[in-house]
C-alpha positions, 0 to 999 in steps of 0.5 A, spaced: 500 500 500 502 506 498 505 510 504 501 516 502 494 513 502 490 515 508 484 510 510 478 512 513 477 505 515 471 501 514 469 501 521 468 509 521 465 509 514 460 504 516 458 508 522 458 514 518 453 511 513 449 508 518 448 515 522 447 519 515 441 514 513 438 514 520 436 521 519 429 520 518 428 528 517 432 528 510 431 521 507 435 523 501 441 523 505 442 516 504 449 513 502 449 509 496 450 502 497 456 501 493 460 507 496 463 503 502 465 498 497 469 504 493 473 505 499 474 498 500 476 495 493 481 499 491 485 499 497 487 491 495 488 492 488 495 491 485 497 498 483 500 498 476 507 502 475 506 507 469 512 511 466 510 519 466 510 518 459 504 513 459 501 516 465 500 523 460 498 519 455 492 515 459 491 522 462 490 525 455 486 519 453 481 520 459 481 527 461 478 532 456 475 537 461 479 541 466 474 545 471 478 549 476 473 552 482 477 558 484 475 560 491 478 566 496 483 567 502 484 561 506 490 558 508 491 550 508 492 550 516 486 554 517 481 549 513 485 542 513 490 543 519 487 537 522 485 533 516 488 526 518 494 524 514 496 531 512 502 535 514 498 540 519 498 543 525 499 537 530 503 532 525 509 533 530 510 536 537 508 543 538 516 545 539 517 542 532 512 546 529 514 553 526 510 558 529 506 554 533 507 559 539 506 566 537 507 573 541 501 577 542 500 583 546 495 584 551 491 590 552 495 592 558 501 592 554 504 585 557 506 580 552 502 573 552 503 567 547 497 565 542 497 558 539 492 555 534 485 554 536 479 551 533 473 554 532 466 551 529 459 552 529 458 554 536 463 560 534 459 562 528 466 560 524 462 560 517 462 568 518 469 571 520 472 578 519 477 579 513 485 580 516 490 583 512 493 579 506 497 585 502 504 583 500 507 587 505 503 583 511 504 576 508 512 577 508 512 580 515 507 574 517 512 569 515 518 573 518 523 571 513 530 571 517 536 569 513 532 567 508 528 562 512 521 563 513 520 562 521 512 563 520 511 566 527 509 573 526 501 572 524 498 574 530 503 580 532 503 583 525 495 583 524 495 586 531 499 592 530 495 593 524 490 596 528 494 599 534 501 600 531 504 604 537 502 603 545 497 598 548 493 595 543 485 596 543 481 590 544 479 590 537 486 589 535 488 583 539 482 580 537 484 581 530 491 578 532 487 572 535 483 571 529 489 569 524 491 563 529 484 560 528 482 554 524 476 550 522 474 543 520 469 539 517 464 541 522 464 548 519 466 546 512 463 539 511 463 539 504 470 540 503 472 535 508 467 530 504 471 531 498 478 531 501 476 524 504 473 521 498 478 524 493 485 527 493 487 533 498 494 536 496 497 539 502 504 542 499 501 547 494 503 554 496 500 561 493 505 563 488 506 570 490 506 573 497 500 577 496 493 578 496 487 576 491 489 579 484 496 576 484 493 569 485 488 570 480 493 572 475 498 566 477 493 561 476 492 562 468 499 565 467 504 561 472 507 568 474 504 575 475 509 579 471 516 578 472 518 577 465 514 584 463 519 587 469 525 584 466 523 586 459 521 593 461 525 595 468 521 602 468 515 598 469 517 595 475 513 595 481 515 601 486 517 605 480 510 607 478 506 611 482 501 607 487 505 601 486 501 599 480 507 596 476 510 589 475 510 584 478 503 584 480 503 584 488 497 587 490 490 588 489 490 594 484 484 593 479 485 592 471 486 598 467 481 595 462 474 598 464 477 603 469 476 611 469 483 611 465 481 606 459 478 611 453 475 605 450 468 607 448 465 601 445 464 594 449 468 596 455 470 591 460 465 591 466 467 594 473 464 594 479 461 601 481 465 602 487 471 601 483 468 605 477 472 612 479 479 608 480 484 613 478 490 608 480 489 602 476 494 596 474 498 597 468 496 593 462 499 586 462 503 584 456 506 577 458 503 570 456 498 566 459 494 560 458 489 564 454 494 565 449 497 558 449 491 555 448 490 558 442 495 554 439 496 554 431 490 559 431 494 564 435 496 569 430 489 569 426 486 571 433 491 576 435 489 580 428 482 582 432 486 586 437 484 593 437 491 595 440 496 591 438 502 596 439 501 596 446 498 589 447 502 584 443 509 587 444 511 582 449 508 576 446 509 577 438 514 572 438 510 567 442 505 568 437 509 566 432 512 560 435 505 558 437 503 559 430 509 555 427 507 549 432 500 549 429 494 545 432 487 547 433 485 551 439 483 549 445 477 552 449 477 556 455 472 560 459 473 564 465 466 564 469 465 569 474 459 571 478 456 578 476 461 579 470 455 580 465 448 582 467 444 576 469 440 579 474 436 576 478 440 569 478 447 573 480 444 578 484 441 585 483 444 591 478 447 597 482 446 604 480 451 603 474 447 597 471 453 593 473 451 586 477 452 588 484 456 581 485 462 583 481 469 583 484 473 587 478 480 585 481 478 577 481 478 577 474 485 575 472 484 575 464 481 582 464 488 585 466 491 583 459 490 588 454 490 582 448 484 579 452 480 585 454 481 589 447 480 582 443 473 580 441 475 573 439 478 573 446 473 576 450 468 572 448 471 567 453 469 571 459 462 570 462 458 570 468 457 564 473 450 562 471 453 562 464 457 556 466 451 552 469 447 554 462 453 551 458 453 544 462 446 543 461 446 545 453 453 541 453 456 547 449 463 546 452 469 543 448 475 540 450 479 545 454 480 548 461 474 552 465 475 557 471 469 558 476 468 564 481 463 566 486 462 573 488 459 578 493 452 575 493 450 568 492 444 566 487 442 560 491 438 565 496 442 562 502 443 566 508 449 567 513 450 563 519 450 569 523 444 573 523 446 578 528 448 585 527 451 587 520 453 580 519 446 578 517 447 582 511 454 582 510 456 575 509 452 573 503 458 572 498 459 565 495 467 565 494 469 564 501 472 571 502 472 572 509 469 579 511 463 578 506 462 571 504 459 565 509 463 559 508 457 554 508 454 558 503 461 558 499 462 551 499 454 550 497 456 554 491 462 549 490 457 543 491 452 545 486 457 546 481 460 539 482 453 536 482 452 539 476 458 537 473 457 530 475 450 530 472 452 532 466 456 528 460 462 531 462 463 527 468 466 521 465 472 525 462 474 531 467 478 533 472 476 538 478 480 542 482 478 546 488 483 551 490 484 558 493 487 564 491 491 566 497 492 564 504 488 570 507 494 572 512 492 566 516 497 562 520 500 556 516 506 552 519 509 550 513 515 554 511 514 556 503 520 555 498 523 561 496 524 562 489 524 569 486 525 576 490 521 582 487 523 589 485 522 591 492 528 586 495 523 582 499 520 575 497 516 574 491 515 567 491 512 563 494 507 564 500 504 560 505 500 554 503 493 554 500 487 548 500 488 544 494 483 538 492 482 534 486 476 531 484 476 526 478 473 519 476 480 518 475 483 520 482 486 516 487 481 515 493 482 517 500 489 520 499 493 526 501 498 528 496 505 531 499 508 533 492 510 541 492 507 545 488 503 552 487 498 555 483 502 554 477 501 547 478 494 548 475 497 551 469 502 545 468 496 540 469 493 544 463 499 544 459 500 536 460 493 535 459 492 539 452 499 538 450 501 545 450 507 549 450 509 551 457 509 558 458 516 558 460 518 555 454 515 561 449 520 565 446 518 572 449 518 569 456 525 565 455 528 572 453 525 575 460 529 569 464 535 570 460 535 578 461 534 576 469 540 572 469 544 577 466 542 581 472 544 576 477 536 574 478 534 567 477 527 564 475 524 570 473 519 567 469 513 562 469 514 556 473 509 551 469 515 548 467 519 548 473 522 542 477 520 545 483 512 545 481 508 539 481 504 537 475 499 533 480 500 527 476 501 523 482 493 525 484 491 520 479 490 513 480 494 509 475 489 503 476 484 507 474 488 510 468 490 503 466 483 500 466 485 496 472 480 499 476 473 502 474 473 510 474 469 513 480 462 514 478 458 521 478 454 519 485 461 518 489 462 526 488 455 528 489 453 532 495 446 530 497 441 536 494 438 537 501 444 539 504 446 544 499 439 547 499 439 548 506 445 549 511 449 543 513 448 545 520 441 545 520 441 537 518 447 536 523 451 534 518 459 534 520 465 530 522 461 525 525 457 524 518 463 524 514 466 519 518 473 523 519 477 524 526 481 530 526 488 529 529 486 534 534 481 530 537 485 523 535 491 526 540 486 529 545 489 536 544 485 541 549 482 546 545 483 553 548 479 559 545 482 565 548 477 568 553 476 575 549 476 572 542 471 574 537 470 572 530 468 579 527 471 584 531 470 589 525 463 587 523 460 585 530 464 588 535 460 585 541 461 578 540 455 573 540 454 569 546 
C-alpha cells in the first residue's frame, strides 16, 4: 500500500453511513450502497507502475475537461490543519512546529503567547472578519530571517495593524487572535467530504506573497509579471506611482474598464465602487494560458486586437512560435459571478447597471490588454450562471474552465450569523472572509460539482478546488523561496493554500505531499492539452535570460519548473490503466438537501463524514482565548 494513502477505515465509514441514513428528517441523505465498497476495493488492488510518459498519455486519453473552482483567502492550516494524514498543525510536537507559539500583546501592554485554536459552529466560524493579506503583511507574517521563513509573526503583525504604537485596543488583539484560528469539517463539511473521498494536496503554496489579484493572475499565467519587469525595468513595481507596476503584488484593479481606459465601445465591466479608480494596474503584456491555448490559431486571433502596439509587444514572438507549432485551439472560459448582467440569478444591478456581485480585481484575464481589447478573446469571459447554462446545453469543448463566486450568492442562502451587520454582510459565495459565509461558499462549490457530475462531462474531467491566497492566516509550513521582487523582499512563494482534486480518475482517500503552487494548475493544463509551457515561449525565455544577466534567477513562469508539481501523482494509475473502474458521478455528489439548506441545520459534520481530526485523535485541549471574537470589525460585541 502506498505510504501516502490515508484510510478512513471501514469501521468509521460504516458508522458514518449508518448515522447519515438514520436521519429520518432528510431521507435523501442516504449513502449509496456501493460507496463503502469504493473505499474498500481499491485499497487491495495491485497498483500498476506507469512511466510519466504513459501516465500523460492515459491522462490525455481520459481527461478532456479541466474545471478549476477558484475560491478566496484561506490558508491550508486554517481549513485542513487537522485533516488526518496531512502535514498540519499537530503532525509533530508543538516545539517542532514553526510558529506554533506566537507573541501577542495584551491590552495592558504585557506580552502573552497565542497558539492555534479551533473554532466551529458554536463560534459562528462560517462568518469571520477579513485580516490583512497585502504583500507587505504576508512577508512580515512569515518573518523571513536569513532567508528562512520562521512563520511566527501572524498574530503580532495583524495586531499592530490596528494599534501600531502603545497598548493595543481590544479590537486589535482580537484581530491578532483571529489569524491563529482554524476550522474543520464541522464548519466546512463539504470540503472535508471531498478531501476524504478524493485527493487533498497539502504542499501547494500561493505563488506570490500577496493578496487576491496576484493569485488570480498566477493561476492562468504561472507568474504575475516578472518577465514584463525584466523586459521593461521602468515598469517595475515601486517605480510607478501607487505601486501599480510589475510584478503584480497587490490588489490594484485592471486598467481595462477603469476611469483611465478611453475605450468607448464594449468596455470591460467594473464594479461601481471601483468605477472612479484613478490608480489602476498597468496593462499586462506577458503570456498566459489564454494565449497558449490558442495554439496554431494564435496569430489569426491576435489580428482582432484593437491595440496591438501596446498589447502584443511582449508576446509577438510567442505568437509566432505558437503559430509555427500549429494545432487547433483549445477552449477556455473564465466564469465569474456578476461579470455580465444576469440579474436576478447573480444578484441585483447597482446604480451603474453593473451586477452588484462583481469583484473587478478577481478577474485575472481582464488585466491583459490582448484579452480585454480582443473580441475573439473576450468572448471567453462570462458570468457564473453562464457556466451552469453551458453544462446543461453541453456547449463546452475540450479545454480548461475557471469558476468564481462573488459578493452575493444566487442560491438565496443566508449567513450563519444573523446578528448585527453580519446578517447582511456575509452573503458572498467565494469564501472571502469579511463578506462571504463559508457554508454558503462551499454550497456554491457543491452545486457546481453536482452539476458537473450530472452532466456528460463527468466521465472525462478533472476538478480542482483551490484558493487564491492564504488570507494572512497562520500556516506552519515554511514556503520555498524562489524569486525576490523589485522591492528586495520575497516574491515567491507564500504560505500554503487548500488544494483538492476531484476526478473519476483520482486516487481515493489520499493526501498528496508533492510541492507545488498555483502554477501547478497551469502545468496540469499544459500536460493535459499538450501545450507549450509558458516558460518555454520565446518572449518569456528572453525575460529569464535578461534576469540572469542581472544576477536574478527564475524570473519567469514556473509551469515548467522542477520545483512545481504537475499533480500527476493525484491520479490513480489503476484507474488510468483500466485496472480499476473510474469513480462514478454519485461518489462526488453532495446530497441536494444539504446544499439547499445549511449543513448545520441537518447536523451534518465530522461525525457524518466519518473523519477524526488529529486534534481530537491526540486529545489536544482546545483553548479559545477568553476575549476572542470572530468579527471584531463587523460585530464588535461578540455573540454569546
